[in-house]
BAKOL-120510 format. One record per residue (C-alpha): y, x, z; residue in three letters. Coordinates in steps of 0.02 Angstrom, whole numbers, padded with zeros to 5 digits, always signed. Last residue first. Layout:
BEGIN
YXZAla ...
REM end
This chain:
BEGIN
-00096+00129-04149Unk -00202-00026-04168Unk -00369+00056-04128Unk -00298+00144-03973Unk -00231-00019-03901Unk -00397-00107-03925Unk -00493+00034-03840Unk -00377+00029-03688Unk -00390-00160-03675Unk -00582-00151-03684Unk -00589-00022-03543Unk -00469-00123-03432Unk -00573-00281-03457Unk -00732-00187-03410Unk -00649-00117-03251Unk -00592-00291-03199Unk -00762-00369-03234Unk -00851-00232-03136Unk -00733-00257-02987Unk -00761-00445-02991Unk -00948-00423-03002Unk -00946-00306-02850Unk -00842-00430-02751Unk -00963-00570-02798Unk -01109-00468-02730Unk -01016-00427-02568Unk -00973-00611-02544Unk -01156-00656-02569Unk -01207-00528-02436Unk -01079-00598-02314Unk -01143-00775-02344Unk -01323-00720-02317Unk -01277-00627-02151Unk -01178-00769-02074Unk -01325-00851-01989Unk -01388-00682-01928Unk -01217-00646-01854Unk -01217-00810-01758Unk -01392-00778-01693Unk -01338-00606-01629Unk -01183-00678-01547Unk -01286-00810-01457Unk -01417-00683-01404Unk -01293-00565-01324Unk -01217-00417-01411Unk -01256-00253-01323Unk -01235-00166-01154Unk -01340-00293-01058Unk -01198-00418-01083Unk -01054-00341-01180Unk -00933-00239-01077Unk -00766-00289-00999Unk -00845-00313-00829Unk -00999-00205-00805Unk -00903-00065-00720Unk -00856-00180-00576Unk -01010-00201-00465Unk -01136-00088-00549Unk -01200-00035-00719Unk -01259-00190-00811Unk -01429-00204-00727Unk -01345-00220-00558Unk -01244-00369-00620Unk -01370-00504-00578Unk -01394-00432-00405Unk -01207-00433-00374Unk -01197-00617-00424Unk -01332-00671-00302Unk -01260-00562-00164Unk -01081-00627-00184Unk -00970-00490-00256Unk -00887-00367-00138Unk -00706-00398-00086Unk -00730-00322+00089Unk -00730-00497+00165Unk -00867-00549+00040Unk -00812-00645-00114Unk -00829-00834-00111Unk -00939-00930-00233Unk -00861-01061-00346Unk -01000-01191-00346Unk -01065-01259-00512Unk -01045-01415-00617Unk -00891-01342-00705Unk -00794-01505-00680Unk -00856-01540-00504Unk -00823-01361-00451Unk -00645-01377-00519Unk -00614-01538-00422Unk -00678-01453-00264Unk -00562-01305-00297Unk -00414-01425-00308Unk -00461-01509-00143Unk -00461-01341-00052Unk -00298-01298-00143Unk -00191-01432-00061Unk -00011-01397-00115Unk +00125-01481-00012Unk +00276-01526-00117Unk +00452-01460-00130Unk +00620-01516-00201Unk +00702-01616-00064Unk +00735-01801-00029Unk +00610-01821+00113Unk +00473-01889-00001Unk +00509-01746-00120Unk +00475-01622+00021Unk +00617-01533+00110Unk +00660-01358+00055Unk +00813-01421-00040Unk +00885-01500+00118Unk +01027-01379+00142Unk +01052-01288-00023Unk +00930-01160-00090Unk +01002-01018-00196Unk +00874-00965-00324Unk +00735-01081-00264Unk +00842-01235-00298Unk +00836-01207-00487Unk +00920-01357-00570Unk +00918-01359-00761Unk +00826-01525-00772Unk +00801-01608-00603Unk +00612-01624-00582Unk +00598-01491-00447Unk +00435-01444-00364Unk +00441-01286-00259Unk +00285-01249-00158Unk +00226-01283+00020Unk +00050-01220+00050Unk -00082-01322+00138Unk -00216-01221+00229Unk -00377-01142+00162Unk -00279-01051+00028Unk -00381-01010-00127Unk -00356-00843-00214Unk -00458-00874-00372Unk -00558-00736-00456Unk -00623-00742-00635Unk -00740-00599-00684Unk -00784-00562-00864Unk -00936-00500-00960Unk -00910-00484-01147Unk -01016-00604-01252Unk -00878-00645-01374Unk -00759-00702-01237Unk -00801-00689-01051Unk -00618-00681-01002Unk -00467-00780-01067Unk -00570-00940-01051Unk -00541-00929-00864Unk -00367-00997-00892Unk -00417-01134-01014Unk -00552-01199-00897Unk -00429-01194-00751Unk -00308-01297-00855Unk -00446-01428-00870Unk -00455-01436-00680Unk -00275-01494-00668Unk -00140-01436-00548Unk -00182-01253-00579Unk -00247-01145-00436Unk -00129-01016-00364Unk -00141-00827-00381Unk -00278-00860-00508Unk -00350-00691-00561Unk -00429-00641-00727Unk -00531-00484-00758Unk -00628-00396-00897Unk -00526-00433-01055Unk -00636-00374-01200Unk -00513-00422-01336Unk -00361-00512-01269Unk -00347-00680-01357Unk -00201-00795-01320Unk -00229-00974-01375Unk -00203-01065-01212Unk -00168-00996-01039Unk -00010-00903-01086Unk +00112-01048-01057Unk +00004-01077-00902Unk +00109-00948-00811Unk +00089-00762-00831Unk +00071-00592-00748Unk -00010-00464-00863Unk -00079-00312-00769Unk -00132-00139-00829Unk +00020-00077-00923Unk +00039+00031-01078Unk -00136-00026-01130Unk -00087-00078-01306Unk -00134-00260-01270Unk -00029-00263-01113Unk +00121-00182-01197Unk +00102-00303-01342Unk +00101-00454-01227Unk +00257-00394-01137Unk +00348-00354-01299Unk +00313-00526-01370Unk +00364-00612-01208Unk +00526-00513-01199Unk +00564-00553-01382Unk +00535-00739-01355Unk +00647-00734-01202Unk +00575-00748-01027Unk +00590-00914-00936Unk +00424-00976-01008Unk +00318-00837-00937Unk +00232-00676-00994Unk +00271-00545-00862Unk +00232-00359-00863Unk +00133-00248-00744Unk +00096-00074-00679Unk -00009-00089-00519Unk -00134+00054-00545Unk +00009+00168-00602Unk -00061+00292-00729Unk -00054+00152-00860Unk +00135+00142-00837Unk +00201+00272-00715Unk +00228+00401-00852Unk +00335+00283-00954Unk +00316+00164-01101Unk +00432+00014-01103Unk +00550-00063-00978Unk +00434-00120-00840Unk +00528-00215-00704Unk +00614-00128-00556Unk +00526-00146-00388Unk +00568+00032-00339Unk +00396+00109-00360Unk +00305+00230-00245Unk +00134+00158-00286Unk +00189-00019-00243Unk +00362-00093-00271Unk +00319-00137-00451Unk +00179-00248-00386Unk +00294-00343-00268Unk +00434-00361-00397Unk +00313-00432-00526Unk +00240-00548-00394Unk +00411-00619-00353Unk +00458-00643-00536Unk +00293-00728-00576Unk +00311-00845-00428Unk +00484-00895-00491Unk +00415-00928-00665Unk +00293-01049-00584Unk +00108-01071-00541Unk +00047-00893-00561Unk -00094-00829-00671Unk -00145-00645-00669Unk -00226-00565-00823Unk -00314-00401-00782Unk -00341-00233-00864Unk -00397-00067-00789Unk -00449-00151-00628Unk -00522-00029-00504Unk -00631-00171-00435Unk -00587-00130-00255Unk -00409-00073-00288Unk -00359-00222-00396Unk -00442-00342-00274Unk -00355-00262-00125Unk -00188-00277-00215Unk -00223-00461-00249Unk -00260-00486-00065Unk -00090-00411-00027Unk -00006-00527-00151Unk -00097-00676-00069Unk -00054-00635+00112Unk +00135-00653+00107Unk +00134-00824+00023Unk -00009-00881+00135Unk +00084-00827+00293Unk +00238-00925+00237Unk +00131-01080+00211Unk +00062-01064+00387Unk +00238-01041+00455Unk +00300-01201+00374Unk +00299-01319+00524Unk +00398-01190+00628Unk +00533-01161+00500Unk +00532-00990+00418Unk +00669-00861+00419Unk +00690-00693+00333Unk +00776-00562+00442Unk +00913-00437+00401Unk +01052-00556+00458Unk +00994-00546+00638Unk +01013-00712+00729Unk +01157-00786+00830Unk +01126-00970+00866Unk +00995-00952+01001Unk +00847-01072+00993Unk +00734-00975+01111Unk +00576-01007+01010Unk +00633-00890+00873Unk +00495-00833+00758Unk +00583-00715+00637Unk +00490-00653+00483Unk +00523-00470+00446Unk +00578-00413+00273Unk +00524-00233+00300Unk +00551-00176+00479Unk +00598-00012+00563Unk +00779+00026+00523Unk +00848-00151+00500Unk +00743-00215+00645Unk +00812-00079+00760Unk +00991-00122+00710Unk +00961-00304+00755Unk +00878-00250+00917Unk +01028-00143+00965Unk +01154-00278+00920Unk +01063-00400+01034Unk +00981-00555+00962Unk +00796-00529+00991Unk +00769-00623+01153Unk +00618-00641+01267Unk +00534-00502+01170Unk +00412-00457+01034Unk +00445-00341+00885Unk +00299-00307+00767Unk +00299-00168+00636Unk +00159-00162+00508Unk +00127+00003+00420Unk +00058-00023+00245Unk -00125-00041+00199Unk -00123-00230+00180Unk +00007-00213+00041Unk +00070-00038+00028Unk +00038+00128+00112Unk +00165+00267+00115Unk +00231+00234+00290Unk +00132+00355+00397Unk +00210+00369+00571Unk +00309+00522+00623Unk +00481+00448+00590Unk +00432+00298+00699Unk +00402+00414+00847Unk +00576+00488+00831Unk +00652+00315+00810Unk +00563+00260+00969Unk +00627+00412+01064Unk +00805+00379+01005Unk +00796+00198+01067Unk +00712+00236+01235Unk +00845+00186+01363Unk +01029+00236+01368Unk +01085+00081+01275Unk +00947-00053+01283Unk +00821-00035+01141Unk +00662-00039+01246Unk +00731-00182+01350Unk +00768-00289+01197Unk +00600-00242+01122Unk +00499-00315+01265Unk +00346-00263+01164Unk +00380-00146+01019Unk +00217-00146+00922Unk +00177-00018+00786Unk +00022-00057+00684Unk -00061+00044+00544Unk -00071+00213+00634Unk -00195+00335+00555Unk -00086+00492+00551Unk -00021+00471+00727Unk -00110+00616+00811Unk -00104+00631+01001Unk -00137+00797+01090Unk -00023+00904+00982Unk +00102+00939+01121Unk +00236+00844+01025Unk +00124+00691+01009Unk +00078+00688+01193Unk +00262+00705+01241Unk +00307+00565+01120Unk +00180+00453+01206Unk +00254+00495+01376Unk +00431+00456+01320Unk +00384+00295+01229Unk +00287+00210+01370Unk +00106+00169+01338Unk -00030+00078+01242Unk -00146+00167+01121Unk -00274+00073+01017Unk -00422+00145+00920Unk -00459+00307+01015Unk -00568+00460+00995Unk -00648+00579+01120Unk -00497+00693+01113Unk -00381+00550+01160Unk -00490+00505+01308Unk -00492+00688+01363Unk -00302+00697+01353Unk -00281+00539+01457Unk -00403+00603+01590Unk -00309+00769+01596Unk -00144+00676+01613Unk -00202+00588+01774Unk -00095+00432+01777Unk +00074+00411+01863Unk +00166+00426+01698Unk +00105+00330+01548Unk -00024+00341+01407Unk -00158+00205+01421Unk -00305+00229+01303Unk -00413+00100+01213Unk -00577+00124+01121Unk -00627-00046+01053Unk -00808-00087+01091Unk -00903-00136+00936Unk -00983-00308+00929Unk -00820-00382+01000Unk -00844-00478+01162Unk -00741-00357+01270Unk -00591-00360+01154Unk -00484-00488+01244Unk -00512-00409+01415Unk -00476-00231+01353Unk -00316-00289+01267Unk -00262-00377+01428Unk -00292-00218+01528Unk -00180-00117+01412Unk -00049-00254+01416Unk -00040-00251+01606Unk -00045-00061+01616Unk +00099-00048+01490Unk +00199-00177+01587Unk +00178-00079+01747Unk +00224+00085+01664Unk +00387+00018+01595Unk +00473-00010+01427Unk +00312-00044+01329Unk +00256+00029+01162Unk +00094-00024+01076Unk +00020+00096+00947Unk -00120+00034+00834Unk -00243+00127+00722Unk -00275+00272+00841Unk -00337+00442+00781Unk -00523+00470+00770Unk -00640+00585+00863Unk -00824+00616+00824Unk -00802+00796+00764Unk -00703+00836+00921Unk -00516+00820+00935Unk -00382+00946+00982Unk -00252+00817+00928Unk -00173+00938+00806Unk -00346+00979+00737Unk -00388+00795+00715Unk -00227+00765+00621Unk -00257+00923+00521Unk -00427+00864+00467Unk -00348+00706+00397Unk -00206+00806+00316Unk -00332+00923+00234Unk -00354+01103+00290Unk -00342+01262+00187Unk -00396+01437+00237Unk -00579+01390+00260Unk -00624+01411+00077Unk -00504+01529-00012Unk -00324+01493-00060Unk -00287+01445-00240Unk -00196+01281-00202Unk -00071+01373-00091Unk -00027+01505-00219Unk -00074+01673-00146Unk +00027+01806-00054Unk -00014+01992-00043Unk +00119+02048-00166Unk +00259+01922-00182Unk +00218+01750-00255Unk +00267+01703-00432Unk +00436+01683-00514Unk +00420+01527-00620Unk +00245+01494-00555Unk +00108+01454-00681Unk +00015+01291-00648Unk -00107+01241-00511Unk -00009+01349-00390Unk +00071+01229-00267Unk +00217+01190-00383Unk +00343+01064-00318Unk +00481+00974-00413Unk +00628+00918-00307Unk +00755+00777-00318Unk +00910+00740-00216Unk +01010+00600-00135Unk +00967+00666+00039Unk +00803+00759+00045Unk +00678+00831+00170Unk +00528+00932+00113Unk +00368+00996+00193Unk +00226+01113+00146Unk +00098+01097+00286Unk +00063+01209+00436Unk -00111+01217+00512Unk -00124+01275+00692Unk -00196+01447+00731Unk -00029+01506+00801Unk +00085+01357+00826Unk +00091+01365+01016Unk +00131+01550+01006Unk +00298+01524+00921Unk +00306+01569+00735Unk +00430+01705+00690Unk +00558+01626+00575Unk +00670+01674+00428Unk +00590+01836+00371Unk +00680+01910+00221Unk +00777+01830+00078Unk +00665+01901-00059Unk +00740+01870-00232Unk +00630+01774-00355Unk +00752+01633-00388Unk +00776+01615-00201Unk +00637+01680-00089Unk +00586+01618+00083Unk +00506+01679+00243Unk +00391+01614+00380Unk +00303+01719+00513Unk +00143+01732+00616Unk +00079+01901+00557Unk -00088+01844+00484Unk -00025+01666+00458Unk +00106+01725+00334Unk +00188+01571+00261Unk +00300+01592+00109Unk +00413+01463+00026Unk +00490+01506-00142Unk +00650+01413-00187Unk +00693+01391-00370Unk +00871+01349-00421Unk +00909+01227-00562Unk +01022+01115-00458Unk +01072+01192-00293Unk +01061+01343-00179Unk +01163+01414-00036Unk +01129+01592+00022Unk +01005+01686+00130Unk +01013+01624+00308Unk +01153+01560+00420Unk +01088+01467+00572Unk +01049+01284+00609Unk +00961+01249+00775Unk +00896+01071+00780Unk +00719+01129+00831Unk +00713+01245+00680Unk +00839+01264+00539Unk +00886+01394+00410Unk +01057+01374+00332Unk +01120+01416+00157Unk +01189+01243+00120Unk +01035+01205+00014Unk +00926+01207+00168Unk +00783+01317+00230Unk +00664+01229+00348Unk +00546+01255+00494Unk +00447+01121+00585Unk +00353+01098+00750Unk +00494+01124+00876Unk +00600+00985+00803Unk +00750+00965+00685Unk +00690+01081+00547Unk +00619+00947+00433Unk +00661+00767+00476Unk +00480+00710+00449Unk +00434+00728+00632Unk +00319+00869+00679Unk +00145+00850+00757Unk +00060+00871+00588Unk +00136+01045+00576Unk +00286+01087+00469Unk +00335+01209+00331Unk +00488+01231+00219Unk +00614+01147+00108Unk +00779+01066+00152Unk +00879+00964+00027Unk +01052+00904-00014Unk +01104+00834-00183Unk +01126+00888-00362Unk +00977+00883-00478Unk +00802+00953-00511Unk +00792+01082-00371Unk +00632+01181-00403Unk +00511+01205-00258Unk +00385+01346-00260Unk +00229+01374-00154Unk +00157+01525-00063Unk +00017+01558+00062Unk -00039+01708+00164Unk -00202+01691+00260Unk -00264+01562+00383Unk -00212+01388+00440Unk -00130+01318+00284Unk -00099+01134+00250Unk -00155+01006+00121Unk -00092+00830+00083Unk +00089+00887+00077Unk +00230+00828+00190Unk +00375+00706+00181Unk +00557+00679+00224Unk +00701+00562+00189Unk +00874+00605+00255Unk +00996+00460+00271Unk +01170+00426+00202Unk +01168+00457+00014Unk +00998+00373-00008Unk +00922+00420-00175Unk +00769+00516-00119Unk +00657+00598-00249Unk +00491+00689-00250Unk +00396+00774-00391Unk +00223+00851-00378Unk +00116+00705-00319Unk +00045+00671-00492Unk +00098+00488-00480Unk +00277+00538-00436Unk +00339+00525-00257Unk +00483+00418-00194Unk +00551+00458-00020Unk +00623+00293+00040Unk +00476+00249+00155Unk +00474+00417+00244Unk +00321+00522+00208Unk +00142+00558+00263Unk +00057+00418+00166Unk +00095+00458-00016Unk +00064+00642+00021Unk +00140+00777-00089Unk +00006+00873-00182Unk -00136+00994-00151Unk -00305+00911-00178Unk -00438+00988-00068Unk -00605+01016-00157Unk -00546+01188-00219Unk -00537+01244-00039Unk -00724+01235-00027Unk -00794+01124+00111Unk -00851+01221+00264Unk -00717+01146+00375Unk -00766+00973+00322Unk -00949+00996+00364Unk -00908+01063+00535Unk -00779+00927+00560Unk -00913+00796+00533Unk -00892+00682+00384Unk -00822+00514+00427Unk -00922+00359+00394Unk -00832+00248+00270Unk -00711+00120+00343Unk -00784-00055+00369Unk -00809-00051+00557Unk -00648+00041+00600Unk -00537-00070+00494Unk -00618-00236+00538Unk -00602-00195+00724Unk -00421-00140+00700Unk -00386-00302+00606Unk -00462-00412+00741Unk -00389-00317+00888Unk -00218-00322+00807Unk -00233-00508+00772Unk -00275-00546+00955Unk -00155-00421+01035Unk +00003-00484+00947Unk +00007-00666+01000Unk -00103-00631+01151Unk +00034-00524+01227Unk +00167-00653+01183Unk +00077-00792+01278Unk +00228-00891+01339Unk +00232-00805+01510Unk +00402-00728+01478Unk +00499-00840+01359Unk +00488-00820+01171Unk +00566-00717+01032Unk +00452-00654+00894Unk +00496-00528+00759Unk +00358-00507+00630Unk +00318-00381+00492Unk +00195-00450+00367Unk +00008-00426+00337Unk -00060-00603+00334Unk -00153-00572+00496Unk +00018-00545+00574Unk +00084-00707+00501Unk -00073-00803+00551Unk -00058-00742+00733Unk +00131-00763+00753Unk +00154-00950+00734Unk +00011-01020+00836Unk +00029-00877+00960Unk +00214-00913+00989Unk +00176-01098+01013Unk +00032-01064+01134Unk -00140-01065+01055Unk -00257-01195+01131Unk -00402-01188+01253Unk -00359-01025+01339Unk -00463-01009+01498Unk -00497-00822+01490Unk -00676-00860+01438Unk -00604-00962+01296Unk -00495-00813+01248Unk -00649-00701+01236Unk -00753-00827+01139Unk -00611-00845+01014Unk -00611-00655+00999Unk -00795-00654+00951Unk -00769-00800+00831Unk -00634-00713+00726Unk -00456-00780+00736Unk -00394-00858+00573Unk -00267-00977+00648Unk -00386-01120+00609Unk -00513-01034+00722Unk -00384-01027+00861Unk -00350-01212+00839Unk -00535-01250+00854Unk -00638-01317+00709Unk 
REM end
């Protein structure tokens, strides 16, 4: 196996790099590629000529290829435009929002608790024809702006030429112009937002009172869809698009947004294509690569083309810089694009003009980040672009931010990482002493293990989504692993990471709601967690092997091993939680193909993982408290014990063909799990019941005799008492 193959690079890309004369990954490639494939944010510092371009281009090409080849075929725009308006779901988008804007499961309540930064978001449906109305109720104190925005607008409502807002301070705002309008509003007030596409104007109401026209739409926004938009600072809003009764109702001639006729509404996906002027076959880019200069952008663009030329599907790449025919760039964007490389100013210009849609971006790369963030350069432009990128996804679906440069230790880059990245891993091959405090660190020999730890929770999320798991038991190796996974799952679906504290709206409705059953939790906490899982208040039970034996969950459909147990017999006890009493169950193990370093401390009461001291992360042989975990060998031991191979899932999480065929008769891929085999008791259960039938009948006969004896005794006692006065 080649070193590139060990890094997880697909064969077609390995062939490409071999043709380019690369026989081994460079140090930065060896460290960065598995981390990027694992789904995390990465900051990499290495010398010019060290292979940085390949370090981010190879994994991006691979993931973009997998994304575009496995995504469902898109419906043509003609078909979409003829879809009835009722088929469009009107709610706040989980994707088109700032990361700190929390949205309720029904998509009708939003909240931002930062007291220093505005957090914005848009709805999933916009209006391109007719007269539309929606209401926003201020639920608590704080600052907010409410209004309308196109897909080309940033999320900071009212600060660009594509959005229009009305704020709680009594100001209307457009393109950073704040002017007096109406009156201030606050907690308990209801703001009505009106869009009149027929006359090209926007107006507002406050508690039912008409405040008059606030904006006349500029010509470039006529015929373009505008979406309900909000922007909050330490505030909360409840939105009503018309599916329930309005508090004040729309003025005459206006209709609740969700009740508009067919053709008047447009979905966010359709809006992205519309803003980009795209044809029915077009698609927004999945990756955006920013370079500080045209020459560098051209170099990286050409390198991406060279690396991707052996892929079964040609990657559509576009270069957006100055000095290139803009008409050719615009046509390429209209025809559909997978990867865009360019300079920030020119890319922002394309976005603002509606020719480049960013609604599908999953990767943002800042190459030569120190130059991009130099004072007076492109910092503000980059932050503007970042505000327009979708950030609502989680796990493998979230936006990945990659910073590559010769050095990453300037104040500007540190600040950039704090604003753009989520727990980035730093790969520092320069050896400088000053490093950003907001960065997690991994030692060079441990980067594979770090990638595994980041990848497994995201794979778990994909499993939950693919099989639509209503109930699943998840086994972790240690209490510490349980705590980390609990925080990860609670951070998904707009959560804050806080643990489950009893029944709440985001319990069973949240596909990732979870509780923990582990040794470090109190007896009462374990009891409450198990009961919440059994009652269906949460979907997922995270546990250590303390829960592997003796616990019976009736009809449990799924069990997942985040890490394999040390002993094969413990695997038997774990999987014994599913497949009980003839009910079909699926046991999935996330097996790392590379060694994983895990905590292993035999000092009673010492928890080095809480606040590691120097040397704690060394192995036991080196005087530390860790060991290397070899899961490939563990799975072989398990296969030997169960006398059967553990078949791998397909890359898209589908069941192995032989297993899928056997389940077809039971109702499909996932619906069969949690049901009795073939929809009824299996043969073993039936035989067991037949064996018990005579004993049950005899018990019933004896029960009847006992009842008759009791009633006869009572009758005789009553007669005796009456005879003796």
